C-alpha positions, 0 to 999 in steps of 0.5 A: 544645547549648550556649552560643556559643563552648563548642566545639560546632562544633569537636567536630563538626569533630573528629568529621568528621575536619576537625580532626586535631590533638586530644587523646584518642581517638575510636572509631567501631565500635571503631576509633580515628578516627585509624586510619580511612582518611580517604577511607573516612571521608569517604565515610561522612559528610555535613556541613551547615555553617553557611556553605554553599559554592555552585559557579558551576554548575547547581543540579543539579550543586550538589546532586550535587557531582560535576563531569564526572559524566554525569548519568543519570536515576537520579541526577536522580531521586535529586537531585529526591528530595533537593531535595523532602525539603530543601524546596528544591523550592519555590525550584526551581519558580520558576527558569526552567530548574528544576534546570538553572538556572545559579547565578552571581555567587557565589549572591548571588540565593539567600537564606540559607534556600535555601542551607541547604536546598541543603546539606541536599539535598546530605546527603540526596542522598549518603545517608551513614551519618553526618550532621553538621548545624551550626545547620541551621535558622538561616536557615529559617522555621518551615515549613521547620524543621518540614519539616526535622524530618519529613525527619530522622524519615524518614531517621534509620533506620540513620544517625547524626545529629549536630545542633549547634543553639541552637533548642529546636525541634530538641532 
């Protein structure tokens, strides 16, 4: 936590490997972050950014983020679990084609809170060892903030969770 501009997001970007030009050393399991294979590191982490990128694709593929993957029932079930835990299921239920709805026009019809929940669903779906959340509840109402906290309590076992937030509700 900290005031705006003190470097919280920059620190997260360093820890996640997005910024490689920094002074000092960071160790994960006694291994210098600079020496960890980037591909292996990126497979260990998920990042929920403040500004969520959405592909012009189906909602399902925006959660799975694996274009060209032959979607099998196990993956759909896993995606539906992530959608439910993120609170995005209420949005999906309103869509004509549910998780198979095509998101078009740069996702202009999706609210900031829905985009945030989509990013949270991605992180839950990936089931990473390390989760980075950068202001994860900025666009969420109190009900969805509480759902997010419940989800964190459910998934925190055997994970490292790093949250950057201004909201006292998350401390």
